[in-house]
N, C-alpha and C positions, 0 to 999 in steps of 0.2 A: 715409318713416316706417321702412319695413324696412330700409333701409340703415343708418339711424341707430341702430335697435335692434341690428343686427349688429355695428356699430362699437363700441356700448356694450358688448355681450357680449365682444367681443374684447378691449377695454381692459380690463375687470374681470378676465377670465381671465389676462391678461398680468400685471397688478399682482399678482393673487394668486400666480402662479407665481413672479414675480420675488421677492416677499416671502417666499414659502416657501423658495425657493432661498437667499435671503440668510440666513434663520434657520438653515438646515441648514448652510450654509457657515460661519456664525459659530460654530456649536457644534463643528464638525469642526476649525476653525482655532484653537480654544482648546486643542487637543491638540498637544503639541510635535512638531516634525518639521523636516526640512531645508527650505531656502528653495526655494519653488515659484514659477516663472516664470509670468507672466501667460498664460492659455490652455494653454500647454504643461505647466504643473505641474512635475513632476520626471521627465518623460519622458526628458529629456537625460541623466539618470543611469542609465536603464535599457536603453539602447541598445548597449552594449558586448557583449561575448561572454557566454555563459551563465555562465562563471566569474567575469567582472568583476561581473554583477549578484549572483551569490552572495556575493561579497566585500562588495559595497556594503551588502546587507541585513544581513549579519552585523555590519558596522560600525555601522549605524543601531541595531540592537538593543542593543548595548553603550552607545552614546553616549546613547540617549534612553530607556533602560530606566525603567519597565516597559511604556510605551506610546508609540506615535508614529503619525503620519499622513503619507501621501504622495498626491500627485495625479497622475493621468495624464489631461490634458484636463480635462473636467468630472466625471470619475469619482474618487472618493476611496477610499483604502484605510486601514483602521485596523489597526495591527499590534500584537499582544499577546504578552507573554512571561511575565507573572506568573501563578502558578496560581490565584490568586483571580479574575482576569479570565477566564482559560481556563475555569474552572469555571462561571462565569455566562454563558458562551456555550455550550460544549459539553454542560454539564449541564442546560441549559434544554430541555425536551421540545418547546417551541415553536419552537426555532431548529433547524430540520432542512433548511432551504433551503440549498443548496450556492452557493458564489460563482460569479462569471462564468467563472473558469478551467474550471470543470467543464462549463459550457455549451459551451465550445470542444472538449470530448471527445465530445459527442453524435454527431457524424458516424461515430465509432468504437464507443462504448459504448452509444449510443442511451439508452433510458430504463431502464438497469439499476440495480442496487442501489446503486451508487457515485454516480450522477449524479441520480437522481430524488429526489423528495420527497413530503410530504403522504400522502394516502390510498393512492396507488400504492406508494410506498415501504413503508408499514405492511403492505400486502397482500403484497408480495413478501418482506418480511422474514420474516413469518409462514409464508409458503410454504416458504421455503428452510431455516429453522431446523432442521427434523428431519434434514436432511442432515449436520448437524454435532453431532448428539446423541453422547453419550459412547460408547454401544454401536456406533455406526457408527465412530467413531474408533478404537475398539478393533480393529475389523476391518481398518481401513486401516493400522494398524501393521504387518501382514503385508507390504503393498505397500512401505511405507517401508524395511523391512528388505531386501526383495527388490531394490529399486532401489539401496539403499546397497551391497549386495554387488555389483552389476553395476558401480557406480561404482568400487568397490575393484578389481575385476578388470580394468576398462579401464585403470586406472593401473598395476597390476602388470604388464599386458602391455608396458608401456614398458621392463621388465627393468632395474630399478634406479632410482637417484634421477632425478627429473625436474623441470624448472622449467616451471611452468604459468601461463598468464594465467587467473586463476580464474574470471572471469565467463563465457567461452564454455563452460568445463567444467562449472561448477556450475549454470548456467541450463538447460543441456540436461537435467541431472538433475532439476531441479525441475519442468521442463515435463512430462517423463515422469511424475513422480508426480502432478501435478494431472490429467493426462489419464486416468491409470489409475485414480485414486481418484474424483474428482468427476464425470468424464465417463464412466468405465467403458470407455474405448477405449485400446488400446495403440499406441504410436508406434513400434514397432520397425521397421516397414517404410516409414517416412516421414522418413528421414534429411535428404535435401536440402530437402524441404518444411518440415521442422521448423526447419532452420537459417535459411531465408528469413523464417519467422515470427518467430523470436526477434530477429533483426536489425530487422525491421519494427516490433516492440514497442519496441525501443531507440530508434529513430529517431521513431517516432510520439509517444513520450512527451514529446519536446521541444516539439512544435508547440503545445499549449495555452499553455505559458509564454511561447513566442516571440509568439503572438498577443496575449496579455494585456499585454506590455510594449510593445506597438506598436499604439495605439489606431486607426490607420487601417485595421488589419485587423479590427476588431470586426464590420464589415459582411461578411456571408457572400459577398455577390456580388463585392465588391472583392477579398477574400481569395481566391476560387476562381479569379479571372482573373489572378492573379499566381503567380510560380514556387512560393512556398510552398504554394499551393493545389494546384498541379499535383502537387507532391511528395506531399501528403497523399492525393490520388486514387489515385496509384499504389500508396501503402502500404496503403490501404484495401482494394484489390483482394486484396493478399496476405493481410491479416488476416482479412477476411470470407471468403475462399476456404478458408483453413485452418479456420476455425470452422464454416463450412457443412459441410465434409467430415467433421468430428468428429460433428456432429448428425446428418447422413444416415446415417453408419456405425451409430450407436446406434439410430436409428429403424429402419434395416433389420434389425438385430438383433431387435428387439421384434416386427417384422412377421414374421420367420422363426419366431419362437417363439410366434406367436399371442397376443402381448401377455400371456402368462401371468405374466411376471415383473414387471409393473407394476400388475396387478389388486390392488387393496387399498392402494395406497400412500397414498391420501387417508383411510384408515381411522384411527380414533383410536388404535389400537394402534401405528400407524407414528408418529403424531405424538408419543406419549408415550414409547414405547421405542426408536424408531429402527430397528426391524426389522419384517419381514413374514414370516408363516408361510406357506410354500408346500410342499405335500406334505411337511408334518412336518419341513422344513429351513429354516433361516434364509438368506435370500439377501442379499448385500451390496448395499446401497442407494446409488446414485450420485445426486449432485445433478441431473445431466442427466435421470436416470429420473424424478425427481419432477416436473421441468418437463414432460416428455413425458407423464406421467400427468395432469398439471393441464391440459395441452392437450386431452386427451380429454374433459374435463368443462367446457371453454370458459372456463377460468380464466385462460388466458394464450394469445396468439396466437404465430404463428411468429416474428414480429419480436421479441416479448417474450423467447422462448426464446433467440434469438441474442444479444440484448442482455445477458441474464444469463450466457450462456456466455462471450461476449467479456470481461465484466467479471471472472469468475473465472479465466478463463485468463490474463488479464493480472495481476490482483492476486495470484493464487494461486501464480504462479511467480516473477515479477520481484522482488517485494519479498522473498520468502524466499530467493531466490538471492543478493541483494545482502547480507542478514544473514549467510549462511553465508560468504560471501566475507570480510566484515570480521571475523568471529569467527576464521576460520582465520588471517587475517593478525595478529590480536591474539595468539593462540597463539603464532604464529611468532616474534613480537617479545618474548614473555614466557614463555620456556622453563620456569620454575619453575611457573607457573600451568598450562602445558600438561602438564607432568609430573604435577602433582597431579590434574588432570581425567582423564588417562589412568589413573592408578593407581585412582581410583574406578570407572572403566569396568570395568577388568580385575577388580577385587574383586567388583563387582556380577555380571558375567558368570560368574565362577567359582562363585558362589553359585547360579547358575540354569543350571548344566551347560554353560556356554559359549554360552548363547543369550540373545537379547533377547526380552522380551515386555512386555505393558502394566505388569504389577507391577514388572518389573525396571527399567524406563524411569522409573517414579515414584520409585525409590530414588536417582536420579542427581540428588542435590540440589546438589552443587557445580557440576556441569556446567550445571545450570539457572541458577544464579547467574552463571556465565561468560556465558550467553546473554543474560540480562537486562541485564548490564553492558555487553555489546557493543551492545545495542539501546539503551542510554542514550547512548553515546558516538556510535552511528551509527544512529539511527532510520531504517528503511527508507523511511518517509514523513516527510520533514523538516518538512513544514507542511501545515495543513488549512485550507480557506476556507469560510467561512459567510456568508450574507447576512441581516442583521438583519430580523426580520418585525415587530418592534416596537422602540421606543427602549429602551435598556439602559444602565445606569451601570457603567463600567469604570474602576477606578482613580480614582474621584472625578471622571470626565468623562462627560458624557451623550453617548451615541452614538445619532443618530436612526434611525428605521426606514429600511430600503432601502440600507444602507451595507455594503460588503464588510468583513469582519474576517478577517485572517489570523492564525492561531495558529502561531507559530514553534517547533514542538516541538524542533528542533535546538538553539536557544538556551536553552530552558528547561531541557533536560537537561544544559546545561553551565554554568548559572549558579551562580557560587561562593556565592551567598547560600543555595542550596539544596543544593548538592553541594560539600563541601570538596574542594580539589585536584581539580577537575572533570575535568582532562585526564588524570589517572592512571586506568589500568585496574585496578579493584579489585573483584573479585567479591564480596567480604565486605560491600560496602555493602548487599547484599540478604539478609544474615543477618536473622532475625526481630528480634533485639535492635537492630540498626541501622536497621531499616526502621520501628520503632514511632514513631508521632508524625509521620511524613513526610506531606506534604500529598498527598492522593490524585491531584491534578492536576499534580503536579510530575514524574510519570513516566507518560507516555501514548504508548508506542510503538505502541499498537494503537488510537489515539484513546481516546475515553471518553464517558461519557453514553449516551443512547439510541442514538446512531449509532456505537457503538463497532464494531470489526471483527468480523464475523460468524464469520470463520475463525481467530481468535486462538489457540484451543486446537489446532486442526488445525495451525497453523503452528509452535506451540511443540513439539508432539509431532514434527513432521517434522525440525525443527532438532535436537532431542535425539537422535533415532534416527540421523540422517545423521552428526552430529559423534561420537557414540559409536563408530559403525562405523569412521570415518576414524581417530580417535584410537587405536583397538584395532589398526589396521594400519599406520599411518604416524606419522612425526614431521614437523614443519613447521619450515622455516627461512626467514627474510625474504629477499627479493630486492629488491622494492619497499617502501619503508617508508611507513607511514601518515602521518608528519610531512610527506612530501613530496607527498602525493596532492593534487591540485587537484579541486575538486567544481564540477559544473555545477548551475545552477538547472533542476530537473527535477521531475516529478511523484514520481519515485523518487530516493532519495539515490544519486547515481551519479558516479563519478570520470570526469575528462575523459580519462584515459589508461589504460594497462594496469595490472593489479594482480597482479604475479607473485609467486609463492611457490615455493619448493623443497619438494618432496614426496618423502620418503625412506621406503621400506619398512623396517619395524622389523627384518626379517631380513636386511638389507643392511648390512655393515660399511663405514664410510666411512674 
């Protein structure tokens, strides 16, 4: 009797699972997409190089616009490009669950703001928001300027025009900035250690995509027993070692000062105004200080601190570095736009006694439009993944719950239906009169909706200050051209080779 009952339960459960899976598959397969093989799905098309996969996905976005599906074994992915569908996903406060790709980032970023969801994400977001208050950003401008001047001096020490691969140069600069501002720690004595960290970030960013396109590596045990898993372990030692050193240094600073600089960081005045009164003077508030203060009141543990620091060290320097690189290259290829941006910088600085400050930076409207247009053409994060927590209708197709949705920002930003002559670099697209009526989800370089980038204002300020200082001191000429650059499928928009530009001091005659 017991065996009969068990067999009946197994049979009913199996029928239910098969029926449910059939219904889900039927809905997904109603969405257009490339031919999927039995069992393998479209895996065969994803096993080339990272550049091959990038080209393949761009081709599908054009061919199946505005929505398509692909399969990897029994897992499906819905890919969207149209802003209406993007708004239905990113604008929905119930869709905060990240896709499987982000799960593969957990060994590195843990349960940080980028990878977590639900109540933990809401609590962390609330905890960290004061670190990006306008009053805090105003104080960070001093560091942006200081680091910009150090970058200028480094280049001027080359004594004349120099050809540079931009990524190593610029990523060192942005890493210095995120550590000085958000972490409150200087990297001046950490040259080789910093170099290893930046290279590890570069290499580690490829691993989640590599795993996602190879379903046999979805299982952690299998992955960790194979060479890619060994490489990840080696990289994690470098990444976690660097982050732990940053955290320990800041903790030691507070211990040596009897914690007097973090007392009151959880007060309402800090939450509302972004600063804390200490002995009648306002102290600069670092994000890491907020985390250390929260640790004192048991709002976050040591692992949580490291997760958030890892997240902001990665997102806060790597994405900004790539944006700076692409903007510099665009200036190099468009000298008339470069000259106009430089003229604006010079005029604003002359009106401010040759200096930059927050009010001067806000007057750089043309430079800001250049940055926005650069981020349209080359969004630092080319795509975002979500997991549907309930069924949703996208472009007249019903997408069931529990399905991965990939938002292809790169393709949306270059859609000719939304952007006339999309390949043309035209900063005036972002003039108020030209932006009026534009779909709010047609331009999302910092994501959108409830999970938009918490550091977007920080990033824009950093970009404006750095570019203003560089334009004031140098001119740029192309060496590697953007049309020849090959991109790799990665968490960050990253070229597969060097991106060299000629940097010429303005006081040098060529």
